[in-house]
RODO-2510 file (C-alpha; in nm, 4 decimals, decimal comma):
residues 329
     n   res          X          Y          Z
     1     x     0,0605     0,2030     3,5559
     2     x     0,0670     0,2549     3,1969
     3     x    -0,2138     0,4770     3,0833
     4     x    -0,1666     0,4044     2,7080
     5     x    -0,2147     0,0189     2,7528
     6     x    -0,5497    -0,1032     2,5764
     7     x    -0,8178    -0,1962     2,8150
     8     x    -0,8172    -0,5583     2,8983
     9     x    -1,1912    -0,5997     2,8631
    10     x    -1,3833    -0,4175     2,5934
    11     x    -1,7785    -0,4031     2,5854
    12     x    -1,9065    -0,3815     2,2304
    13     x    -2,2852    -0,4175     2,2552
    14     x    -2,3461    -0,3512     1,9036
    15     x    -2,1134    -0,6228     1,7645
    16     x    -2,2429    -0,8754     2,0380
    17     x    -2,6175    -0,7750     1,9329
    18     x    -2,5186    -0,8239     1,5651
    19     x    -2,3661    -1,1764     1,6325
    20     x    -2,6625    -1,2898     1,8477
    21     x    -2,9110    -1,1787     1,5641
    22     x    -2,6994    -1,3631     1,3139
    23     x    -2,6986    -1,6823     1,5197
    24     x    -3,0863    -1,6590     1,5838
    25     x    -3,1437    -1,6172     1,2021
    26     x    -2,9248    -1,9086     1,0964
    27     x    -3,1117    -2,1198     1,3565
    28     x    -3,4313    -2,0110     1,2247
    29     x    -3,3573    -2,0186     0,8613
    30     x    -3,1134    -2,3236     0,8456
    31     x    -2,8767    -2,3610     0,5650
    32     x    -2,9994    -2,2486     0,2192
    33     x    -2,9547    -2,4309    -0,1147
    34     x    -2,9449    -2,2971    -0,4641
    35     x    -3,1949    -2,2144    -0,6443
    36     x    -3,3919    -2,0462    -0,3645
    37     x    -3,6690    -1,7850    -0,3471
    38     x    -3,6719    -1,5260    -0,0580
    39     x    -4,0053    -1,5889     0,1117
    40     x    -4,1728    -1,2873     0,3266
    41     x    -4,1126    -1,4848     0,6620
    42     x    -3,7405    -1,4354     0,6089
    43     x    -3,7335    -1,0689     0,5131
    44     x    -3,6701    -0,8276     0,8002
    45     x    -3,7550    -0,4604     0,7845
    46     x    -3,6825    -0,1703     1,0073
    47     x    -3,6982     0,2085     0,9737
    48     x    -3,3741     0,3942     0,8652
    49     x    -3,2440     0,7051     1,0480
    50     x    -3,4437     0,9537     0,7840
    51     x    -3,7360     0,7040     0,8643
    52     x    -3,7290     0,7767     1,2431
    53     x    -3,6846     1,1552     1,1768
    54     x    -3,9897     1,1367     0,9334
    55     x    -4,2025     0,9501     1,2076
    56     x    -4,0973     1,2248     1,4760
    57     x    -4,2101     1,4995     1,2381
    58     x    -4,5247     1,3481     1,1583
    59     x    -4,6088     1,3087     1,5317
    60     x    -4,5355     1,6627     1,5828
    61     x    -4,7490     1,7529     1,2855
    62     x    -5,0173     1,5399     1,4463
    63     x    -4,9858     1,7085     1,7682
    64     x    -4,9919     2,0565     1,6357
    65     x    -5,3091     1,9604     1,4157
    66     x    -5,4821     1,8486     1,7071
    67     x    -5,3823     2,1335     1,9596
    68     x    -5,4906     2,4046     1,6933
    69     x    -5,7721     2,2021     1,5554
    70     x    -5,6507     2,2590     1,1998
    71     x    -5,8071     2,0189     0,9570
    72     x    -5,5655     2,0849     0,6914
    73     x    -5,2682     1,9985     0,8869
    74     x    -5,4504     1,6894     1,0077
    75     x    -5,5278     1,5948     0,6472
    76     x    -5,1723     1,6507     0,5297
    77     x    -5,0358     1,4422     0,8239
    78     x    -5,2712     1,1509     0,7359
    79     x    -5,1674     1,1756     0,3829
    80     x    -4,8022     1,1689     0,4653
    81     x    -4,8541     0,8703     0,6948
    82     x    -5,0191     0,6929     0,4081
    83     x    -4,7106     0,7690     0,1831
    84     x    -4,4811     0,6264     0,4728
    85     x    -4,6888     0,3188     0,5001
    86     x    -4,7027     0,2467     0,1169
    87     x    -4,3181     0,2961     0,1123
    88     x    -4,2829     0,0428     0,3879
    89     x    -4,4762    -0,2198     0,1812
    90     x    -4,2932    -0,1453    -0,1263
    91     x    -3,9545    -0,1787     0,0347
    92     x    -4,0568    -0,5380     0,1625
    93     x    -4,1643    -0,6223    -0,1927
    94     x    -3,8149    -0,5365    -0,3224
    95     x    -3,6973    -0,8446    -0,1857
    96     x    -3,9930    -1,0690    -0,1432
    97     x    -4,0054    -1,3383    -0,4200
    98     x    -3,6752    -1,2573    -0,5676
    99     x    -3,4873    -1,5782    -0,6758
   100     x    -3,1259    -1,6751    -0,6374
   101     x    -3,0429    -1,9216    -0,9243
   102     x    -2,6622    -1,9594    -0,8867
   103     x    -2,4018    -1,8822    -0,6439
   104     x    -1,9956    -1,9394    -0,6992
   105     x    -1,7051    -1,8157    -0,5254
   106     x    -1,4159    -1,7501    -0,7505
   107     x    -1,0479    -1,8250    -0,6234
   108     x    -0,8120    -1,5702    -0,4802
   109     x    -0,4863    -1,5039    -0,3502
   110     x    -0,4117    -1,4765     0,0169
   111     x    -0,4527    -1,1399     0,1552
   112     x    -0,6369    -0,9961    -0,1436
   113     x    -1,0048    -0,9604    -0,2316
   114     x    -1,1735    -1,2238    -0,4327
   115     x    -1,5382    -1,2303    -0,6030
   116     x    -1,8647    -1,4036    -0,5381
   117     x    -2,0830    -1,4441    -0,8462
   118     x    -2,4639    -1,4643    -0,7646
   119     x    -2,7185    -1,5132    -1,0378
   120     x    -3,0559    -1,3265    -0,9558
   121     x    -3,3846    -1,3614    -1,1528
   122     x    -3,6802    -1,1278    -1,1329
   123     x    -3,9814    -1,2926    -1,2568
   124     x    -4,2058    -1,0179    -1,1222
   125     x    -4,3213    -0,7104    -1,3768
   126     x    -4,1570    -0,4452    -1,1607
   127     x    -3,7987    -0,3195    -1,0958
   128     x    -3,6291    -0,4225    -0,8072
   129     x    -3,4250    -0,1162    -0,7085
   130     x    -3,1268    -0,0515    -0,4859
   131     x    -3,0278    -0,4008    -0,4090
   132     x    -2,7243    -0,4267    -0,2112
   133     x    -2,5064    -0,7241    -0,1352
   134     x    -2,2364    -0,7422     0,1459
   135     x    -2,0150    -1,0033     0,2548
   136     x    -1,8579    -0,9619     0,6162
   137     x    -1,6571    -0,6148     0,6286
   138     x    -1,6170    -0,5626     0,2620
   139     x    -1,7957    -0,2745     0,0900
   140     x    -2,1282    -0,3569    -0,0321
   141     x    -2,2139    -0,3479    -0,4069
   142     x    -2,5299    -0,2090    -0,5189
   143     x    -2,7426    -0,2862    -0,8339
   144     x    -3,1050    -0,2833    -1,0049
   145     x    -3,2815    -0,5714    -1,1457
   146     x    -3,5086    -0,5128    -1,4441
   147     x    -3,8440    -0,6906    -1,4691
   148     x    -3,8497    -1,0325    -1,6256
   149     x    -3,4698    -1,0711    -1,6337
   150     x    -3,1756    -1,2119    -1,4639
   151     x    -2,8470    -1,0717    -1,3792
   152     x    -2,5220    -1,1743    -1,2201
   153     x    -2,4056    -0,9732    -0,9269
   154     x    -2,0537    -0,9494    -0,8292
   155     x    -1,9462    -0,9014    -0,4558
   156     x    -1,6073    -0,8960    -0,3143
   157     x    -1,4835    -1,1104    -0,0186
   158     x    -1,1615    -1,0962     0,1844
   159     x    -0,9290    -1,4049     0,1255
   160     x    -0,7582    -1,4643     0,4652
   161     x    -0,4981    -1,7592     0,4236
   162     x    -0,4322    -2,0164     0,1725
   163     x    -0,6682    -2,3358     0,1529
   164     x    -1,0396    -2,3613     0,1585
   165     x    -1,2502    -2,0627     0,2933
   166     x    -1,6104    -2,0977     0,3615
   167     x    -1,8225    -1,7784     0,3103
   168     x    -2,1059    -1,8429     0,5658
   169     x    -2,3244    -1,5522     0,5194
   170     x    -2,4147    -1,2724     0,2886
   171     x    -2,6473    -0,9731     0,3451
   172     x    -2,8832    -0,8756     0,0890
   173     x    -3,0897    -0,5510     0,1533
   174     x    -3,2800    -0,2630    -0,0138
   175     x    -3,3937     0,0717     0,1193
   176     x    -3,6132     0,1703    -0,2059
   177     x    -3,8318     0,3465    -0,2879
   178     x    -3,7852     0,6438    -0,0401
   179     x    -3,5003     0,5287     0,1881
   180     x    -3,7338     0,5405     0,4981
   181     x    -3,7214     0,1583     0,5626
   182     x    -3,4582    -0,0917     0,5057
   183     x    -3,5516    -0,4461     0,4164
   184     x    -3,3002    -0,7245     0,4452
   185     x    -3,2413    -1,1047     0,4445
   186     x    -2,9324    -1,3184     0,5306
   187     x    -2,8215    -1,5999     0,2747
   188     x    -2,6526    -1,8811     0,4306
   189     x    -2,5047    -2,0489     0,1135
   190     x    -2,2720    -2,3552     0,0933
   191     x    -2,0007    -2,1305    -0,0643
   192     x    -1,6584    -2,2401    -0,0451
   193     x    -1,3419    -2,0696    -0,2181
   194     x    -1,0119    -2,1868    -0,2883
   195     x    -0,7392    -1,9299    -0,1482
   196     x    -0,3986    -1,9530    -0,3292
   197     x    -0,0814    -1,8626    -0,1550
   198     x     0,0196    -1,4908    -0,1581
   199     x     0,2871    -1,4826    -0,4513
   200     x     0,6441    -1,3850    -0,3540
   201     x     0,9401    -1,3113    -0,5703
   202     x     1,2271    -1,3780    -0,3275
   203     x     1,4327    -1,5918    -0,5724
   204     x     1,4710    -1,5915    -0,9560
   205     x     1,3179    -1,8669    -1,1545
   206     x     1,5117    -2,2180    -1,1742
   207     x     1,6995    -2,2694    -1,4883
   208     x     1,5310    -2,4827    -1,7495
   209     x     1,5999    -2,8564    -1,7652
   210     x     1,7314    -2,8471    -2,0884
   211     x     1,8782    -2,5411    -2,3013
   212     x     1,6750    -2,4474    -2,6007
   213     x     1,8173    -2,4422    -2,9483
   214     x     1,9925    -2,1028    -3,0269
   215     x     1,7628    -2,0376    -3,3137
   216     x     1,4496    -2,0889    -3,1115
   217     x     1,5933    -1,8462    -2,8390
   218     x     1,6634    -1,6039    -3,0827
   219     x     1,2968    -1,6173    -3,2042
   220     x     1,1732    -1,5664    -2,8500
   221     x     1,3910    -1,2947    -2,7791
   222     x     1,2688    -1,1177    -3,1063
   223     x     0,9035    -1,2216    -3,0483
   224     x     0,9029    -1,4414    -3,3397
   225     x     0,7684    -1,7587    -3,1621
   226     x     0,6356    -2,0342    -3,3813
   227     x     0,2484    -2,0119    -3,4297
   228     x     0,0441    -2,3204    -3,3272
   229     x    -0,3195    -2,2607    -3,3176
   230     x    -0,6127    -2,0471    -3,2274
   231     x    -0,8448    -2,0589    -2,9270
   232     x    -1,1379    -1,8495    -2,8159
   233     x    -1,0657    -1,5336    -2,6012
   234     x    -1,0838    -1,5536    -2,2174
   235     x    -1,1006    -1,2756    -1,9563
   236     x    -0,7559    -1,3474    -1,8265
   237     x    -0,5888    -1,3210    -2,1774
   238     x    -0,3784    -1,0210    -2,2408
   239     x    -0,4895    -0,7908    -2,5267
   240     x    -0,1577    -0,8260    -2,7153
   241     x    -0,2370    -1,1912    -2,7555
   242     x    -0,5669    -1,1328    -2,9465
   243     x    -0,5772    -1,2233    -3,3099
   244     x    -0,6746    -0,8476    -3,4171
   245     x    -0,6450    -0,9359    -3,7873
   246     x    -0,9094    -1,2166    -3,7673
   247     x    -1,1301    -0,9915    -3,5570
   248     x    -1,1071    -0,7124    -3,8014
   249     x    -1,2435    -0,9446    -4,0885
   250     x    -1,5705    -1,0087    -3,8776
   251     x    -1,4637    -1,3156    -3,6898
   252     x    -1,4893    -1,3558    -3,3197
   253     x    -1,2281    -1,2776    -3,0445
   254     x    -0,9490    -1,5460    -3,0948
   255     x    -0,6215    -1,5771    -2,9070
   256     x    -0,3116    -1,6909    -3,0923
   257     x    -0,1158    -1,9982    -2,9239
   258     x     0,2657    -2,0251    -2,9725
   259     x     0,4688    -2,3223    -2,9103
   260     x     0,7400    -2,2646    -2,6525
   261     x     1,0933    -2,3080    -2,7648
   262     x     1,1920    -2,6741    -2,8024
   263     x     1,3467    -2,7916    -2,4672
   264     x     1,2368    -2,5031    -2,2798
   265     x     1,0933    -2,6677    -1,9622
   266     x     1,1183    -2,5609    -1,5886
   267     x     1,0545    -2,8027    -1,2986
   268     x     0,9268    -2,6112    -0,9961
   269     x     1,0038    -2,8307    -0,6740
   270     x     0,9447    -2,7792    -0,3329
   271     x     1,3040    -2,9285    -0,2768
   272     x     1,4592    -2,6081    -0,4224
   273     x     1,3263    -2,4062    -0,1320
   274     x     1,4093    -2,6200     0,1658
   275     x     1,5774    -2,3099     0,3360
   276     x     1,2535    -2,1339     0,3617
   277     x     0,9498    -2,1793     0,6036
   278     x     0,6846    -2,3864     0,4331
   279     x     0,4482    -2,1088     0,3683
   280     x     0,7019    -1,8645     0,2232
   281     x     0,8296    -2,1523     0,0057
   282     x     0,4870    -2,2154    -0,1285
   283     x     0,4406    -1,8517    -0,1820
   284     x     0,7649    -1,8411    -0,3908
   285     x     0,6313    -2,1354    -0,5958
   286     x     0,3210    -1,9411    -0,6645
   287     x     0,5345    -1,6502    -0,7714
   288     x     0,7341    -1,8953    -0,9932
   289     x     0,3950    -2,0287    -1,1541
   290     x     0,2642    -1,6779    -1,2456
   291     x     0,6049    -1,5852    -1,3997
   292     x     0,6053    -1,8991    -1,6180
   293     x     0,2521    -1,8495    -1,7248
   294     x     0,3360    -1,4854    -1,8107
   295     x     0,6441    -1,6020    -2,0196
   296     x     0,4184    -1,8750    -2,1929
   297     x     0,6668    -2,1542    -2,0763
   298     x     0,6234    -2,5210    -2,0243
   299     x     0,6522    -2,6130    -1,6522
   300     x     0,5661    -2,8812    -1,4071
   301     x     0,5229    -2,8746    -1,0225
   302     x     0,6699    -3,1207    -0,7755
   303     x     0,5262    -3,1480    -0,4153
   304     x     0,5991    -3,4246    -0,1720
   305     x     0,3024    -3,6818    -0,2467
   306     x     0,1684    -3,4568    -0,5383
   307     x     0,2879    -3,3628    -0,8830
   308     x     0,1385    -3,1794    -1,1685
   309     x     0,2796    -3,3109    -1,5022
   310     x     0,4191    -3,0572    -1,7566
   311     x     0,1894    -2,8264    -1,9337
   312     x     0,1382    -2,4506    -2,0084
   313     x    -0,1666    -2,2186    -2,0418
   314     x    -0,4617    -2,1404    -1,8077
   315     x    -0,5394    -2,5109    -1,7111
   316     x    -0,1881    -2,5706    -1,5958
   317     x    -0,1757    -2,2529    -1,3997
   318     x    -0,4982    -2,3244    -1,2303
   319     x    -0,3972    -2,6937    -1,1395
   320     x    -0,0812    -2,5751    -1,0033
   321     x    -0,2158    -2,3017    -0,7979
   322     x    -0,4733    -2,5363    -0,6610
   323     x    -0,2228    -2,7934    -0,5696
   324     x    -0,0343    -2,5293    -0,3686
   325     x    -0,3459    -2,3910    -0,2006
   326     x    -0,4565    -2,7250    -0,0830
   327     x    -0,1109    -2,8796     0,0012
   328     x    -0,0700    -3,0292     0,3331
   329     x     0,2711    -3,1513     0,4519
***
């Protein structure tokens, strides 16, 4: 018998209890809709490990005070018990009444980490401290919410495979002010993210459908493309494309757009990759889309039953990636 073989049956009581608690909370709360306000009945609270240690120490202090009939020890014990009870109440208030005003899942590439954007509003006159957001096994994010303010919190999620991925449950918690208790709530939001295929670079770009003029090609090689227009800056734009001279004169952040060389156009078709398995072919098309977007070229996408017309820029990139993510043979 091979002693290194993994056991056939593995008993994991902690994960089974967590799944049972999650299913119970889902059936008790139902699905959530944005905007929502966290009510007291859906906030759970338990002592943390330091809180349990503090409870044991207070109990020992109480026994010692009673045994030796020490009034000062009993007074100190009762005062510390009051502090613990107040901290429990304050920990529960960190989440009670908190408003969620927006929720959006950003697209991501398969096997990478995407982002969920959650907009919170604090209409209370106190700071909500040590708020922590978590999605599944991804590391949590912590933030504070100032009084009478709103803030967008970003939390990562693990994109699994291409297509639509539902994010069923988010975990919101806080252990402020003393870390003796942890209050938490589950958010069951209708969040759905589009997962793009994982980009691959197995093959070079297909040749353009028509050769550009030699003068246009020389301008591209020397970085002297023909200027077309200016548009507002977006987070995905590279810094080298910003019109820094206009910004130095006191204007807003603008990005210079350049026309691609005349006739420089690529057709990205699934028919060119018939030798590859479907998922690897879609990943290769994803790599081609990103490369064409990086080069600033005009391109189009051809899939059986679906075609994205020629274009360039951020909108063309998003349209092609969504078509690849949602393609079904």
